[in-house]
C-alpha positions in Angstrom: 0.0 0.2 0.2 1.6 3.4 -0.8 1.4 5.7 2.1 0.2 9.1 0.2 -0.5 12.3 1.9 -4.0 11.4 2.2 -3.7 8.4 3.6 -1.6 9.6 6.5 -4.5 12.5 7.1 -6.7 9.3 7.3 -4.9 6.9 9.5 -4.4 9.9 12.0 -8.3 10.9 11.9 -9.0 7.2 12.7 -6.8 7.4 15.4 -8.0 10.6 16.8 -11.2 9.2 16.5 -10.6 5.7 18.1 -9.1 7.5 21.5 -11.8 10.2 21.3 -14.5 7.2 21.2 -12.7 5.0 23.8 -12.5 8.3 26.4 -16.4 8.8 26.5 -17.0 4.8 26.9 -14.4 5.0 29.9 -16.4 8.6 30.8 -20.0 6.5 29.9 -18.8 3.4 32.1 -17.9 5.9 35.4 -21.2 7.4 35.2 -23.2 4.5 34.8 -20.8 3.4 38.5 -22.5 6.3 40.2 -26.0 5.3 38.8 -26.2 2.0 39.7 -24.2 -0.3 41.8 -23.3 -4.1 41.3 -22.0 -6.5 44.6 -21.3 -10.0 44.0 -20.3 -11.9 46.9 -17.2 -14.4 45.6 -16.3 -16.0 49.0 -17.1 -19.7 49.5 -20.5 -20.6 51.0 -21.3 -16.6 50.6 -20.2 -15.9 53.7 -20.5 -12.2 53.2 -24.4 -12.4 52.4 -26.7 -12.1 55.0 -29.3 -14.9 55.7 -32.6 -15.8 53.6 -34.5 -14.7 57.2 -33.1 -11.7 57.1 -33.7 -10.7 53.5 -37.4 -11.8 54.2 -37.4 -9.3 57.4 -36.2 -6.3 55.0 -38.4 -7.0 52.7 -41.5 -7.2 55.1 -40.4 -4.0 56.9 -41.4 -1.1 54.3 -40.1 2.4 56.4 -36.5 2.9 56.5 -34.1 2.1 59.2 -32.1 4.5 60.9 -29.3 2.9 62.5 -26.7 5.3 64.7 -23.4 3.5 65.9 -21.7 5.0 68.9 -17.7 4.3 68.2 -14.6 5.9 68.8 -12.4 7.4 65.7 -11.0 3.2 65.4 -11.2 2.5 62.0 -11.1 -1.2 62.7 -14.3 -1.3 64.2 -15.8 1.4 62.1 -15.4 -0.7 59.1 -16.8 -3.5 60.7 -20.0 -1.4 61.4 -19.9 -0.4 57.9 -19.2 -4.4 56.7 -22.0 -5.1 58.7 -24.8 -2.6 57.9 -23.8 -3.1 54.1 -24.5 -6.2 53.9 -27.8 -5.4 55.0 -28.0 -1.8 52.7 -27.4 -4.7 49.9 -31.2 -5.5 49.7 -32.7 -2.5 51.6 -31.4 1.1 50.6 -33.3 3.1 52.9 -30.8 2.0 55.6 -29.2 4.7 57.0 -25.7 4.8 59.3 -25.1 7.5 61.4 -21.6 7.2 63.3 -21.4 8.9 66.6 -18.2 9.5 68.8 -19.6 8.3 72.3 -16.3 10.7 73.8 -18.2 14.0 72.0 -21.7 13.5 72.8 -22.1 13.0 76.2 -25.5 13.5 76.4 -26.3 11.6 73.6 -24.8 8.5 75.3 -26.8 9.1 78.2 -30.0 9.5 77.0 -29.4 6.5 74.8 -28.5 4.3 77.6 -25.0 3.6 75.7 -22.6 1.5 77.7 -20.6 0.0 75.1 -18.3 1.2 72.3 -19.6 0.4 68.9 -23.0 -0.1 70.3 -25.6 0.2 67.8 -28.9 2.2 68.2 -31.5 0.4 65.9 -34.6 2.7 64.8 -37.8 1.4 63.0 -41.4 3.9 63.2 -40.5 5.5 66.3 -38.9 2.6 68.3 -35.6 1.6 68.8 -33.4 -1.0 70.4 -29.4 -1.2 71.4 -27.6 -3.9 69.9 -24.3 -4.4 71.5 -22.8 -7.4 69.7 -22.0 -7.0 66.6 -23.4 -9.9 64.4 -26.2 -10.9 61.6 -28.4 -12.7 64.9 -28.4 -9.8 66.8 -29.4 -7.0 64.3 -31.6 -9.2 62.6 -33.3 -10.4 66.0 -33.5 -6.3 66.9 -35.3 -5.5 63.6 -37.8 -8.1 64.0 -39.1 -6.7 67.8 -38.7 -3.4 67.0 -41.0 -4.2 63.5 -43.9 -5.2 65.7 -46.9 -3.5 65.3 -49.1 -5.0 67.8 -49.4 -3.1 70.8 -48.1 -4.3 74.4 -49.1 -3.2 77.7 -47.1 -3.9 80.7 -48.7 -3.2 83.7 -47.4 -2.2 87.2 -49.3 -3.0 90.1 -49.5 0.3 92.2 -50.9 1.2 96.0 -49.0 -0.1 98.3 -45.9 1.8 97.7 -44.3 0.2 94.9 -41.5 1.5 92.5 -43.3 3.5 90.1 -42.9 2.9 86.3 -42.9 6.9 86.2 -41.5 8.3 88.9 -37.5 9.8 88.8 -36.5 9.0 92.7 -33.8 7.1 93.2 -36.1 4.5 94.2 -38.6 4.2 91.3 -38.2 2.3 87.8 -38.9 6.0 85.6 -36.0 5.3 83.6 -36.8 1.7 82.6 -40.1 2.7 82.1 -39.0 5.4 79.5 -37.0 2.6 77.7 -40.0 0.3 77.8 -41.9 3.1 75.8 -39.0 4.1 73.8 -39.4 0.4 71.9 -43.3 0.4 71.7 -44.2 -1.2 75.1 -47.1 0.8 76.8 -46.8 1.2 80.7 -49.6 1.4 82.9 -49.7 1.1 86.5 -53.2 -0.1 88.5 -54.1 -0.1 91.6 -56.4 -3.6 92.5 -58.6 -1.9 95.7 -59.8 0.2 93.2 -60.1 -1.6 89.3 -59.3 -5.2 88.4 -56.0 -6.3 86.1 -57.2 -5.0 83.0 -57.7 -7.6 80.1 -55.3 -6.2 77.6 -52.2 -6.9 80.1 -49.8 -9.3 78.9 -47.5 -8.6 81.7 -48.0 -7.8 85.1 -45.3 -6.4 87.7 -45.1 -6.5 91.0 -42.0 -4.4 92.0 -40.9 -4.5 95.8 -44.4 -3.6 97.7 -43.7 -1.9 100.9 -46.8 -2.3 102.9 -48.9 -6.0 102.9 -51.8 -6.1 100.1 -55.1 -6.4 101.1 -56.3 -10.6 101.2 -58.7 -9.8 98.7 -55.9 -8.4 96.2 -53.6 -11.2 97.0 -56.7 -13.2 95.7 -57.0 -11.3 92.7 -52.9 -12.1 92.1 -53.1 -15.6 92.6 -56.8 -15.8 90.3 -54.4 -13.6 87.5 -51.8 -16.5 88.0 -54.4 -19.3 87.7 -56.0 -18.2 84.5 -52.1 -18.1 82.9 -50.9 -14.4 83.6 -47.8 -13.6 83.1 -46.0 -12.2 86.1 -42.5 -10.4 86.9 -42.0 -10.3 90.6 -39.3 -8.1 91.9 -39.1 -9.0 95.9 -37.2 -7.3 98.4 -36.1 -9.0 101.6 -37.9 -9.3 104.8 -40.9 -7.5 102.7 -42.9 -10.3 102.2 -46.0 -7.5 102.1 -48.4 -10.6 102.7 -47.8 -12.3 98.6 -46.6 -15.6 101.2 -49.8 -17.6 99.4 -48.5 -16.6 96.0 -45.0 -17.7 96.8 -46.5 -20.8 97.8 -48.7 -21.3 94.9 -45.5 -20.6 92.4 -43.6 -23.4 94.7 -40.8 -20.4 95.5 -39.2 -20.0 99.5 -37.5 -16.6 100.5 -34.4 -17.3 102.5 -34.2 -15.1 105.5 -31.4 -12.6 105.2 -29.5 -10.7 102.6 -27.0 -12.2 100.5 -23.6 -11.2 101.1 -20.6 -11.8 98.3 -16.9 -11.4 99.5 -16.4 -11.4 96.1 -17.4 -8.0 95.0 -14.2 -6.3 96.1 -12.9 -7.8 92.7 -14.9 -5.4 91.1 -14.6 -2.2 92.9 -17.3 -2.4 95.4 -16.6 -2.0 98.7 -20.7 -2.4 99.9 -21.3 -6.3 101.5 -24.8 -6.3 100.2 -24.4 -6.0 96.8 -24.1 -9.2 94.3 -22.6 -9.2 91.3 -23.5 -12.1 88.4 -20.8 -13.0 85.8 -22.7 -16.4 84.1 -25.8 -16.9 83.1 -27.8 -20.4 81.9 -28.5 -21.3 78.6 -31.7 -19.6 78.4 -34.0 -17.1 76.1 -33.7 -14.0 79.0 -29.6 -14.5 79.3 -28.7 -16.0 76.1 -27.3 -12.7 74.9 -26.4 -11.9 78.0 -22.2 -11.3 78.1 -21.6 -8.7 81.0 -22.2 -8.7 84.4 -25.2 -7.6 86.4 -25.3 -5.8 90.0 -28.0 -6.4 92.7 -28.2 -4.4 95.7 -29.3 -6.4 99.0 -30.8 -9.2 97.3 -32.6 -12.2 98.8 -31.8 -15.5 98.4 -34.3 -18.4 96.4 -35.2 -21.8 97.2 -37.5 -23.9 95.0 -39.8 -26.7 96.1 -40.6 -29.3 94.2 -44.2 -28.2 91.9 -45.5 -30.7 89.5 -47.2 -28.1 87.5 -44.4 -25.8 86.9 -41.0 -26.4 85.1 -38.5 -23.9 86.7 -34.7 -23.2 85.6 -32.5 -20.9 87.8 -32.5 -17.7 85.8 -29.4 -15.6 88.4 -27.0 -17.2 90.6 -24.5 -15.9 92.9 -21.0 -16.4 92.9 -19.1 -19.5 95.5 -17.8 -17.3 97.8 -21.9 -15.7 98.6 -24.3 -16.4 101.5 -26.7 -15.4 103.3 -26.2 -12.8 106.7 -29.1 -12.9 108.8 -27.0 -10.7 111.3 -26.2 -7.2 111.2 -23.8 -5.9 108.2 -22.0 -4.1 110.2 -18.3 -4.9 111.6 -16.6 -7.8 110.5 -18.8 -9.8 108.7 -18.4 -14.0 107.7 -20.8 -17.0 107.2 -21.6 -19.0 110.5 -22.0 -22.6 109.9 -24.0 -23.2 113.0 -26.5 -20.7 111.9 -29.8 -20.7 109.5 -27.2 -18.9 106.9 -26.8 -20.8 103.7 -24.0 -20.5 101.9 -23.5 -19.8 97.8 -24.5 -20.2 95.3 -27.6 -19.2 95.4 -30.3 -18.2 93.2 -31.7 -14.8 93.2 -34.2 -15.0 90.5 -35.9 -18.0 88.6 -37.8 -18.8 85.8 -41.4 -20.4 85.7 -42.4 -21.6 82.8 -46.5 -23.8 82.5 -47.8 -24.8 79.8 -51.2 -23.9 78.8 -54.5 -26.2 79.7 -55.9 -25.7 76.5 -54.4 -26.5 73.0 -56.0 -23.4 71.4 -56.5 -19.8 73.4 -60.0 -19.5 73.4 -61.9 -20.1 69.8 -59.7 -18.6 67.5 -57.4 -21.4 66.6 -54.5 -19.9 67.7 -51.8 -22.3 69.5 -52.4 -21.1 73.4 -49.2 -19.6 74.4 -46.9 -21.3 77.9 -47.2 -19.3 81.0 -44.4 -17.1 82.0 -43.1 -16.3 85.1 -40.2 -14.7 86.4 -39.5 -14.2 90.6 -36.2 -12.1 91.7 -35.3 -11.9 95.2 -34.5 -7.5 94.4 -36.1 -5.0 92.8 -32.7 -2.3 92.9 -31.3 -3.2 89.8 -33.8 -1.7 87.3 -34.5 1.7 90.0 -33.2 4.7 88.9 -29.8 4.8 90.4 -28.6 1.2 89.2 -30.0 1.1 86.4 -27.4 2.0 84.2 -24.7 -0.3 86.2 -23.3 -3.4 83.9 -25.8 -5.1 82.2 -29.0 -4.6 84.5 -30.8 -2.9 81.6 -30.7 -5.4 79.1 -31.2 -8.1 81.5 -34.4 -6.2 82.7 -35.9 -5.8 79.0 -34.7 -9.3 78.2 -37.2 -10.7 81.0 -40.5 -7.9 79.4 -39.5 -9.3 76.1 -39.5 -12.8 77.0 -43.0 -12.4 80.0 -44.7 -10.7 77.0 -44.4 -13.5 74.2 -41.9 -11.1 72.4 -39.3 -13.3 72.0 -39.4 -14.7 68.5 -36.0 -15.6 67.7 -34.2 -16.0 64.3 -31.6 -18.5 64.6 -29.2 -17.3 61.8 -26.7 -20.0 61.9 -23.1 -19.0 60.9 -21.4 -19.7 58.2 -18.3 -21.1 58.5 -15.1 -20.2 57.1 -13.8 -23.3 54.8 -10.4 -25.0 56.3 -8.0 -23.2 54.2 -4.5 -24.0 56.3 -2.8 -27.0 54.7 -0.8 -28.8 56.9 1.7 -30.9 56.2 4.5 -33.6 57.6 7.8 -33.5 58.4 8.8 -35.7 55.8 6.7 -33.5 53.5 8.3 -30.5 55.1 11.9 -31.8 54.5 11.2 -32.6 51.1 10.0 -29.2 49.7 13.0 -27.5 51.6 15.7 -30.2 49.7 13.5 -29.2 46.2 13.9 -26.0 46.4 17.6 -25.2 48.4 19.5 -27.8 46.9 17.2 -29.8 43.9 15.6 -26.7 42.2 19.5 -24.9 42.2 21.3 -27.8 41.1 18.5 -28.0 38.1 19.2 -24.4 36.9 22.8 -25.1 37.2 22.9 -28.8 35.2 20.8 -27.0 32.7 22.8 -23.5 31.9 26.2 -26.0 31.8 24.4 -28.4 28.9 23.1 -25.5 27.3 26.9 -23.8 27.3 27.7 -27.0 25.8 26.2 -26.8 23.0 26.8 -23.8 21.6 30.2 -24.6 22.7 30.3 -26.9 20.1 28.7 -24.8 17.3 
């Protein structure tokens, strides 16, 4: 082909046109990447993709979800949170994530009840819940709870000096009541001398009455329990308040004295009447508890054989504890020759009973098992002590379980495939000899052969 000025000009124009079209194509792809997002999980077993149950839950949630992460300026922690929330945002784009440094926002930390670095506050339709453990199972079940639309009524007994769920005194439960309302739970008080227990009650709470109930009121409580009502009874040491018939009906005995725990000094607590619970049973109430809980002035419980109830110890003290019957003054020690009991001691029990009928009323829906929790202390949810360690989480878990709001999505952890290659001594020696001696020797012999052949030419 003869190269002329015209053909040279055409080749140059062709080159410029190709460069222009190629640049335009790259720009178009760049613009498309800002308008459309595509992600693919190529990991083994799709480990970075949320489960089918979680995707179904997100699909059922029609409105936007707001997640606030209270995390310090820790790049590793914040990246972990972004990765977790990002796996949800792939299937629900209207999930928003906001980072807040707890050191620069102490007021928000106090209002939201933040206790851990990296804790999440998940909000949906005016309801919110805190998530302390980063994981799909914890976050999904939090979304499941706050997405519920049905009203739940928690009714607190009043009229006998009980702790007020709307009160601001140190003794009261105002902070706990506000937290319940923040999670969409309706809180109400009822005086049995004036009215009966409302039919809409999901859970009745007896929060440490100071004076004895009337016999008629005790009878109403007994009827409520006999009819399958759920109950949270937070008793106080030495104050039965005339509720001995209720304790007998439940198969529970309150041991005399106040529990003294010698192990509390390891946690910086000098008051001998404080009890610390560090380990929990595998129960729906405590399955996600990983922090200690503190109980001031607690009494011990003893379970009696009762064929109607299935009882599970829920909160137990450490070994170095006992029930002190004498005064908490001077040198305190366990007296083996008295009625004092040595630890570990139970300060909280969970009771369940199967319903008498298989269906609930005439609706045809399966009847739910009756649930009751009895604790030997009510101070752990009081305004003064609610912020200690895991007290708030424990109280919320109790209310969720007792009001049958504990539907739990069990998400199987996707195991990472075994990518570790383990070699024996002989294999390691063979590889070492092969690379250190065999391969260099082979290259040397090959070079000598090539040199010898070229030398004979």
